[in-house]
N, C-alpha and C positions, 0 to 999 in steps of 0.2 A: 392820753394815758394820765392816770392820777395816782399819786402815792397815798395809800390808806393810812400808814403809820410810819413814824420816823424813829430811828434808834435814839436812845437816851443821850448819847454823846454827839448828836448831830448839831452842826452849827453852820451859819451862813458862810459861804466861801469854800466849803469842802469840795473836793473833786470826786468824781465817780467815773466808772468805766461801764458803758452800756453796749450791748450787741443786739442788733436787730436782724432777725432772720427774714430775708426777702425772697428766698426760693429754697426748695428742697426737692431732691430726687431720691426715690427709694431704691432704685435699681442701678445706681451709679457705681463705677469702680472708684474707690477712694484710697488715698494713701495719707499717712501722717505727714504734715507739712515739713517736719524735720528731715524727711528722707529725700526731699526734692533738692537737687544740686544745680549749679550753673557751670557749664563748661564751654569755653570759647563762645560766650554770649548766648548759649542755648540752654534751655531748661530740660532736665532729664534725670534719669536714675541709672545706677548700675544694677544689673541683675546677674544671677549665677546662671551660667549656661555651660553644661558639660565640664564643670570644675573650673571654669574661668570667668572672669568678669567681662560683661558685655554692656556697653553704653546704649541706652535707649532714650532718644529724644522724646519728649512728651508734648502733647497738646492738652492744655489745662482748661478746665471749665470753671465751675463754681468753686469759690474759696471760702473756707470757714476759718475760725480761730486756730483749729488744730488739725483740720483735714482739708485735702485738696481733691477735687474731682478730676479723674483722668479720662479724657475723651479718646485719645489715641496714644499708643506707645507701649503699653504693657497690658497683658491680660490678667484676670484675677488669680490665675495659678502661678504667676511669675514670682520668683523668690528675689525680692529686692534687697540689695546689700547697702549698708551704710558704712563706708570706709572710715577708719579711725583718723586717717589723714588724707583727705581728698586731693591735696596738691601733689602727693607722692603716689597716688593710686592711678592706675592706667588700665585701659582696655586690654584684654588678653592676659592679664595677671592671674596666676593661679590663686584660687580661693578655696578655703575649707569652711564649710558651714556646719555649725553645731546647732541642731534643733532641740528645743526643750522636750 
């Protein structure tokens, strides 16, 4: 890779952040990485199920900066919940969902 031009304020010793895409799947189920939680050492999410929170452990595939591929655990129709305080949130708790 070669840089064609540099910014005017560029100088030796500056730091940069680079991301290299090594794989891509077009038909994958993905979630924003901020929705992924850890509970008792396992990765998963809470989903709304009949008005209550249900924990779903996940099998994760490819990871990007902002998204994570979900191989197993939730289907594309699932309504994933992000609790305000995951330490005080528990499975079976009643939830109300406001959709835009």
